[in-house]
N, CA, C and O atoms as CSV, one atom per row, in Angstrom:
chain,resi,resn,atom,element,x,y,z
A,1,MET,N,N,9.504,143.140,-38.633
A,1,MET,CA,C,10.791,142.932,-39.236
A,1,MET,C,C,11.684,144.117,-38.900
A,1,MET,O,O,11.207,145.247,-38.792
A,2,GLY,N,N,12.986,143.863,-38.734
A,2,GLY,CA,C,13.923,144.903,-38.340
A,2,GLY,C,C,14.366,145.768,-39.506
A,2,GLY,O,O,14.110,145.453,-40.668
A,3,ASN,N,N,15.022,146.842,-39.182
A,3,ASN,CA,C,15.546,147.761,-40.181
A,3,ASN,C,C,16.914,147.248,-40.646
A,3,ASN,O,O,17.865,147.213,-39.864
A,4,SER,N,N,17.008,146.852,-41.914
A,4,SER,CA,C,18.258,146.278,-42.424
A,4,SER,C,C,19.351,147.336,-42.592
A,4,SER,O,O,20.536,147.005,-42.556
A,5,ARG,N,N,18.977,148.577,-42.770
A,5,ARG,CA,C,19.979,149.635,-42.924
A,5,ARG,C,C,20.798,149.813,-41.647
A,5,ARG,O,O,21.993,150.104,-41.695
A,6,LYS,N,N,20.141,149.637,-40.522
A,6,LYS,CA,C,20.821,149.803,-39.248
A,6,LYS,C,C,21.912,148.744,-39.079
A,6,LYS,O,O,23.008,149.063,-38.618
A,7,SER,N,N,21.635,147.513,-39.437
A,7,SER,CA,C,22.630,146.447,-39.268
A,7,SER,C,C,23.781,146.588,-40.257
A,7,SER,O,O,24.896,146.166,-39.952
A,8,LYS,N,N,23.546,147.166,-41.429
A,8,LYS,CA,C,24.624,147.338,-42.404
A,8,LYS,C,C,25.580,148.452,-41.998
A,8,LYS,O,O,26.770,148.397,-42.310
A,9,ASN,N,N,25.068,149.455,-41.307
A,9,ASN,CA,C,25.906,150.566,-40.895
A,9,ASN,C,C,26.731,150.240,-39.658
A,9,ASN,O,O,27.814,150.798,-39.481
A,10,ASP,N,N,26.249,149.359,-38.811
A,10,ASP,CA,C,26.955,148.998,-37.581
A,10,ASP,C,C,27.663,147.665,-37.799
A,10,ASP,O,O,27.063,146.606,-37.619
A,11,LEU,N,N,28.927,147.713,-38.184
A,11,LEU,CA,C,29.683,146.491,-38.462
A,11,LEU,C,C,30.640,146.138,-37.327
A,11,LEU,O,O,31.609,145.407,-37.530
A,12,LYS,N,N,30.368,146.655,-36.146
A,12,LYS,CA,C,31.205,146.347,-34.983
A,12,LYS,C,C,31.173,144.852,-34.659
A,12,LYS,O,O,32.151,144.306,-34.149
A,13,TRP,N,N,30.060,144.197,-34.953
A,13,TRP,CA,C,29.953,142.775,-34.668
A,13,TRP,C,C,30.958,141.960,-35.483
A,13,TRP,O,O,31.399,140.906,-35.026
A,14,THR,N,N,31.328,142.423,-36.674
A,14,THR,CA,C,32.313,141.677,-37.473
A,14,THR,C,C,33.687,141.741,-36.815
A,14,THR,O,O,34.437,140.766,-36.848
A,15,GLU,N,N,34.018,142.881,-36.220
A,15,GLU,CA,C,35.290,142.995,-35.515
A,15,GLU,C,C,35.302,142.093,-34.289
A,15,GLU,O,O,36.314,141.451,-34.006
A,16,LEU,N,N,34.195,142.037,-33.559
A,16,LEU,CA,C,34.101,141.170,-32.392
A,16,LEU,C,C,34.218,139.704,-32.787
A,16,LEU,O,O,34.882,138.929,-32.098
A,17,LEU,N,N,33.584,139.319,-33.885
A,17,LEU,CA,C,33.665,137.941,-34.361
A,17,LEU,C,C,35.092,137.598,-34.771
A,17,LEU,O,O,35.586,136.516,-34.453
A,18,HIS,N,N,35.751,138.500,-35.466
A,18,HIS,CA,C,37.139,138.270,-35.882
A,18,HIS,C,C,38.045,138.087,-34.668
A,18,HIS,O,O,38.888,137.191,-34.654
A,19,ASP,N,N,37.877,138.929,-33.652
A,19,ASP,CA,C,38.693,138.833,-32.442
A,19,ASP,C,C,38.443,137.520,-31.707
A,19,ASP,O,O,39.377,136.885,-31.216
A,20,ALA,N,N,37.178,137.120,-31.636
A,20,ALA,CA,C,36.845,135.871,-30.942
A,20,ALA,C,C,37.415,134.662,-31.669
A,20,ALA,O,O,37.909,133.734,-31.029
A,21,ARG,N,N,37.355,134.662,-32.984
A,21,ARG,CA,C,37.881,133.539,-33.754
A,21,ARG,C,C,39.406,133.516,-33.745
A,21,ARG,O,O,40.004,132.441,-33.791
A,22,ALA,N,N,40.036,134.667,-33.689
A,22,ALA,CA,C,41.495,134.737,-33.698
A,22,ALA,C,C,42.080,134.142,-32.421
A,22,ALA,O,O,43.182,133.594,-32.447
A,23,GLU,N,N,41.364,134.239,-31.314
A,23,GLU,CA,C,41.852,133.705,-30.046
A,23,GLU,C,C,41.884,132.185,-30.038
A,23,GLU,O,O,42.630,131.596,-29.256
A,24,GLU,N,N,41.097,131.534,-30.884
A,24,GLU,CA,C,41.022,130.076,-30.898
A,24,GLU,C,C,42.259,129.428,-31.511
A,24,GLU,O,O,42.508,128.246,-31.276
A,25,HIS,N,N,43.030,130.164,-32.280
A,25,HIS,CA,C,44.097,129.584,-33.070
A,25,HIS,C,C,45.450,129.802,-32.419
A,25,HIS,O,O,45.901,130.933,-32.237
A,26,GLU,N,N,46.085,128.691,-32.072
A,26,GLU,CA,C,47.438,128.786,-31.557
A,26,GLU,C,C,48.387,128.370,-32.675
A,26,GLU,O,O,48.174,127.335,-33.308
A,27,PRO,N,N,49.417,129.147,-32.925
A,27,PRO,CA,C,50.344,128.775,-33.995
A,27,PRO,C,C,51.207,127.591,-33.567
A,27,PRO,O,O,51.482,127.423,-32.379
A,28,PRO,N,N,51.635,126.773,-34.523
A,28,PRO,CA,C,52.516,125.655,-34.166
A,28,PRO,C,C,53.864,126.173,-33.687
A,28,PRO,O,O,54.363,127.180,-34.189
A,29,GLY,N,N,54.446,125.489,-32.724
A,29,GLY,CA,C,55.749,125.882,-32.198
A,29,GLY,C,C,56.874,125.498,-33.158
A,29,GLY,O,O,56.637,124.903,-34.208
A,30,LYS,N,N,58.092,125.848,-32.780
A,30,LYS,CA,C,59.246,125.586,-33.633
A,30,LYS,C,C,59.521,124.100,-33.804
A,30,LYS,O,O,60.102,123.695,-34.811
A,31,GLU,N,N,59.115,123.278,-32.838
A,31,GLU,CA,C,59.376,121.841,-32.932
A,31,GLU,C,C,58.419,121.132,-33.897
A,31,GLU,O,O,58.673,119.995,-34.293
A,32,TRP,N,N,57.328,121.792,-34.275
A,32,TRP,CA,C,56.348,121.216,-35.185
A,32,TRP,C,C,56.713,121.550,-36.634
A,32,TRP,O,O,57.061,122.688,-36.950
A,33,VAL,N,N,56.628,120.543,-37.507
A,33,VAL,CA,C,56.986,120.691,-38.917
A,33,VAL,C,C,55.818,120.196,-39.762
A,33,VAL,O,O,55.242,119.149,-39.469
A,34,SER,N,N,55.467,120.938,-40.805
A,34,SER,CA,C,54.376,120.521,-41.683
A,34,SER,C,C,54.847,119.442,-42.651
A,34,SER,O,O,56.046,119.285,-42.878
A,35,ARG,N,N,53.912,118.708,-43.212
A,35,ARG,CA,C,54.227,117.664,-44.190
A,35,ARG,C,C,54.923,118.263,-45.405
A,35,ARG,O,O,55.859,117.676,-45.948
A,36,ARG,N,N,54.464,119.422,-45.824
A,36,ARG,CA,C,55.052,120.088,-46.988
A,36,ARG,C,C,56.507,120.470,-46.737
A,36,ARG,O,O,57.357,120.297,-47.611
A,37,GLU,N,N,56.797,120.993,-45.534
A,37,GLU,CA,C,58.179,121.353,-45.195
A,37,GLU,C,C,59.080,120.119,-45.177
A,37,GLU,O,O,60.213,120.162,-45.658
A,38,MET,N,N,58.566,119.014,-44.616
A,38,MET,CA,C,59.350,117.775,-44.590
A,38,MET,C,C,59.573,117.240,-46.007
A,38,MET,O,O,60.667,116.789,-46.345
A,39,ARG,N,N,58.538,117.295,-46.816
A,39,ARG,CA,C,58.640,116.802,-48.195
A,39,ARG,C,C,59.667,117.608,-48.985
A,39,ARG,O,O,60.487,117.038,-49.705
A,40,ASP,N,N,59.621,118.922,-48.853
A,40,ASP,CA,C,60.575,119.770,-49.574
A,40,ASP,C,C,62.009,119.533,-49.102
A,40,ASP,O,O,62.939,119.531,-49.909
A,41,LYS,N,N,62.181,119.336,-47.808
A,41,LYS,CA,C,63.511,119.130,-47.250
A,41,LYS,C,C,64.104,117.790,-47.693
A,41,LYS,O,O,65.299,117.697,-47.974
A,42,MET,N,N,63.254,116.747,-47.752
A,42,MET,CA,C,63.739,115.405,-48.083
A,42,MET,C,C,63.686,115.099,-49.573
A,42,MET,O,O,64.351,114.172,-50.037
A,43,GLY,N,N,62.906,115.865,-50.327
A,43,GLY,CA,C,62.834,115.668,-51.772
A,43,GLY,C,C,61.944,114.513,-52.208
A,43,GLY,O,O,62.120,113.987,-53.307
A,44,PHE,N,N,60.985,114.105,-51.368
A,44,PHE,CA,C,60.083,113.005,-51.716
A,44,PHE,C,C,58.820,113.533,-52.395
A,44,PHE,O,O,58.490,114.715,-52.301
A,45,SER,N,N,58.129,112.632,-53.075
A,45,SER,CA,C,56.827,112.982,-53.653
A,45,SER,C,C,55.775,112.983,-52.539
A,45,SER,O,O,56.031,112.502,-51.435
A,46,ASP,N,N,54.591,113.526,-52.840
A,46,ASP,CA,C,53.514,113.562,-51.845
A,46,ASP,C,C,53.138,112.165,-51.364
A,46,ASP,O,O,53.037,111.920,-50.162
A,47,GLY,N,N,52.936,111.261,-52.299
A,47,GLY,CA,C,52.516,109.910,-51.941
A,47,GLY,C,C,53.540,109.190,-51.080
A,47,GLY,O,O,53.183,108.530,-50.104
A,48,HIS,N,N,54.815,109.316,-51.439
A,48,HIS,CA,C,55.865,108.639,-50.668
A,48,HIS,C,C,56.013,109.273,-49.283
A,48,HIS,O,O,56.247,108.564,-48.304
A,49,MET,N,N,55.881,110.586,-49.190
A,49,MET,CA,C,55.980,111.262,-47.894
A,49,MET,C,C,54.836,110.840,-46.984
A,49,MET,O,O,55.040,110.642,-45.786
A,50,ASN,N,N,53.633,110.698,-47.538
A,50,ASN,CA,C,52.492,110.246,-46.737
A,50,ASN,C,C,52.738,108.850,-46.176
A,50,ASN,O,O,52.401,108.582,-45.023
A,51,LYS,N,N,53.319,107.961,-46.970
A,51,LYS,CA,C,53.608,106.607,-46.518
A,51,LYS,C,C,54.658,106.613,-45.411
A,51,LYS,O,O,54.518,105.906,-44.413
A,52,ILE,N,N,55.698,107.404,-45.588
A,52,ILE,CA,C,56.752,107.482,-44.568
A,52,ILE,C,C,56.190,108.028,-43.258
A,52,ILE,O,O,56.487,107.497,-42.188
A,53,LEU,N,N,55.381,109.082,-43.333
A,53,LEU,CA,C,54.795,109.667,-42.124
A,53,LEU,C,C,53.873,108.673,-41.423
A,53,LEU,O,O,53.907,108.556,-40.199
A,54,ALA,N,N,53.052,107.959,-42.188
A,54,ALA,CA,C,52.155,106.967,-41.591
A,54,ALA,C,C,52.951,105.866,-40.891
A,54,ALA,O,O,52.577,105.425,-39.804
A,55,ASP,N,N,54.036,105.424,-41.504
A,55,ASP,CA,C,54.869,104.386,-40.894
A,55,ASP,C,C,55.526,104.884,-39.605
A,55,ASP,O,O,55.582,104.152,-38.617
A,56,LEU,N,N,56.019,106.117,-39.611
A,56,LEU,CA,C,56.662,106.672,-38.422
A,56,LEU,C,C,55.668,106.909,-37.289
A,56,LEU,O,O,56.006,106.711,-36.122
A,57,ILE,N,N,54.471,107.323,-37.612
A,57,ILE,CA,C,53.436,107.517,-36.589
A,57,ILE,C,C,53.050,106.175,-35.987
A,57,ILE,O,O,52.898,106.060,-34.771
A,58,GLU,N,N,52.890,105.156,-36.834
A,58,GLU,CA,C,52.524,103.818,-36.352
A,58,GLU,C,C,53.629,103.232,-35.471
A,58,GLU,O,O,53.347,102.524,-34.504
A,59,ALA,N,N,54.883,103.528,-35.809
A,59,ALA,CA,C,56.008,103.023,-35.020
A,59,ALA,C,C,56.205,103.812,-33.720
A,59,ALA,O,O,57.013,103.414,-32.880
A,60,GLY,N,N,55.479,104.926,-33.542
A,60,GLY,CA,C,55.579,105.719,-32.329
A,60,GLY,C,C,56.743,106.690,-32.330
A,60,GLY,O,O,57.163,107.148,-31.267
A,61,LYS,N,N,57.270,107.013,-33.498
A,61,LYS,CA,C,58.409,107.925,-33.586
A,61,LYS,C,C,58.002,109.359,-33.913
A,61,LYS,O,O,58.797,110.283,-33.741
A,62,LEU,N,N,56.772,109.553,-34.383
A,62,LEU,CA,C,56.262,110.884,-34.711
A,62,LEU,C,C,54.922,111.096,-34.034
A,62,LEU,O,O,54.145,110.161,-33.844
A,63,GLU,N,N,54.670,112.346,-33.675
A,63,GLU,CA,C,53.379,112.755,-33.135
A,63,GLU,C,C,52.730,113.699,-34.136
A,63,GLU,O,O,53.403,114.550,-34.717
A,64,ARG,N,N,51.424,113.552,-34.337
A,64,ARG,CA,C,50.682,114.397,-35.274
A,64,ARG,C,C,49.680,115.240,-34.504
A,64,ARG,O,O,49.009,114.757,-33.592
A,65,LYS,N,N,49.589,116.518,-34.890
A,65,LYS,CA,C,48.614,117.417,-34.277
A,65,LYS,C,C,48.097,118.367,-35.344
A,65,LYS,O,O,48.845,118.801,-36.220
A,66,MET,N,N,46.809,118.687,-35.264
A,66,MET,CA,C,46.190,119.603,-36.207
A,66,MET,C,C,46.232,121.023,-35.642
A,66,MET,O,O,45.882,121.254,-34.484
A,67,PHE,N,N,46.661,121.957,-36.469
A,67,PHE,CA,C,46.664,123.379,-36.135
A,67,PHE,C,C,45.863,124.114,-37.200
A,67,PHE,O,O,45.858,123.715,-38.364
A,68,LYS,N,N,45.189,125.182,-36.804
A,68,LYS,CA,C,44.497,126.020,-37.779
A,68,LYS,C,C,45.452,127.128,-38.189
A,68,LYS,O,O,45.895,127.921,-37.358
A,69,VAL,N,N,45.765,127.175,-39.476
A,69,VAL,CA,C,46.765,128.092,-40.006
A,69,VAL,C,C,46.096,129.046,-40.988
A,69,VAL,O,O,45.266,128.628,-41.795
A,70,TRP,N,N,46.456,130.330,-40.921
A,70,TRP,CA,C,45.926,131.329,-41.835
A,70,TRP,C,C,46.538,131.118,-43.210
A,70,TRP,O,O,47.761,131.147,-43.350
A,71,THR,N,N,45.701,130.904,-44.241
A,71,THR,CA,C,46.193,130.625,-45.591
A,71,THR,C,C,46.104,131.835,-46.505
A,71,THR,O,O,46.361,131.722,-47.703
A,72,GLY,N,N,45.750,132.973,-45.969
A,72,GLY,CA,C,45.635,134.184,-46.771
A,72,GLY,C,C,44.209,134.655,-46.902
A,72,GLY,O,O,43.955,135.855,-47.004
A,73,SER,N,N,43.267,133.716,-46.899
A,73,SER,CA,C,41.864,134.099,-46.991
A,73,SER,C,C,41.026,133.512,-45.849
A,73,SER,O,O,39.937,134.007,-45.556
A,74,ARG,N,N,41.538,132.456,-45.207
A,74,ARG,CA,C,40.799,131.849,-44.096
A,74,ARG,C,C,41.733,130.961,-43.293
A,74,ARG,O,O,42.853,130.676,-43.716
A,75,TYR,N,N,41.260,130.525,-42.123
A,75,TYR,CA,C,42.004,129.553,-41.328
A,75,TYR,C,C,41.701,128.162,-41.862
A,75,TYR,O,O,40.547,127.824,-42.125
A,76,TYR,N,N,42.742,127.365,-42.017
A,76,TYR,CA,C,42.592,126.036,-42.596
A,76,TYR,C,C,43.313,125.035,-41.698
A,76,TYR,O,O,44.455,125.278,-41.310
A,77,PRO,N,N,42.669,123.909,-41.357
A,77,PRO,CA,C,43.344,122.928,-40.501
A,77,PRO,C,C,44.453,122.205,-41.267
A,77,PRO,O,O,44.233,121.686,-42.362
A,78,MET,N,N,45.649,122.180,-40.671
A,78,MET,CA,C,46.793,121.516,-41.296
A,78,MET,C,C,47.458,120.613,-40.274
A,78,MET,O,O,47.509,120.933,-39.087
A,79,SER,N,N,47.964,119.487,-40.742
A,79,SER,CA,C,48.678,118.546,-39.872
A,79,SER,C,C,50.116,118.990,-39.702
A,79,SER,O,O,50.789,119.360,-40.665
A,80,TYR,N,N,50.570,118.948,-38.473
A,80,TYR,CA,C,51.971,119.209,-38.163
A,80,TYR,C,C,52.508,118.015,-37.374
A,80,TYR,O,O,51.761,117.334,-36.672
A,81,PHE,N,N,53.797,117.777,-37.500
A,81,PHE,CA,C,54.413,116.609,-36.901
A,81,PHE,C,C,55.621,117.023,-36.090
A,81,PHE,O,O,56.286,118.015,-36.389
A,82,ARG,N,N,55.896,116.226,-35.033
A,82,ARG,CA,C,57.130,116.420,-34.281
A,82,ARG,C,C,57.643,115.064,-33.844
A,82,ARG,O,O,56.890,114.104,-33.686
A,83,GLU,N,N,58.940,115.021,-33.656
A,83,GLU,CA,C,59.606,113.777,-33.284
A,83,GLU,C,C,59.358,113.477,-31.816
A,83,GLU,O,O,59.426,114.369,-30.969
A,84,ILE,N,N,59.070,112.213,-31.520
A,84,ILE,CA,C,58.911,111.768,-30.139
A,84,ILE,C,C,60.256,111.221,-29.704
A,84,ILE,O,O,60.801,110.308,-30.326
A,85,LYS,N,N,60.786,111.788,-28.629
A,85,LYS,CA,C,62.115,111.362,-28.148
A,85,LYS,C,C,62.003,110.414,-27.011
A,85,LYS,O,O,63.019,109.957,-26.486
């Protein structure tokens, strides 16, 4: 069995892991808008906004893409939308 004290003192691997995971996440561009931002701008409830977004996606007027966004404690997948022209 290995020496556990040695692994606790050498925490360089945590920095390497953080750097590797940070490279995986691309932030959404300016053309992408979150559901929450759209809901706040239009003044709809969550349920009604979900219905409107589903209808627009089905009609081919909106595109949906998942981005991993830092929420303060971890990266969390969030849906972002943009208009198809």
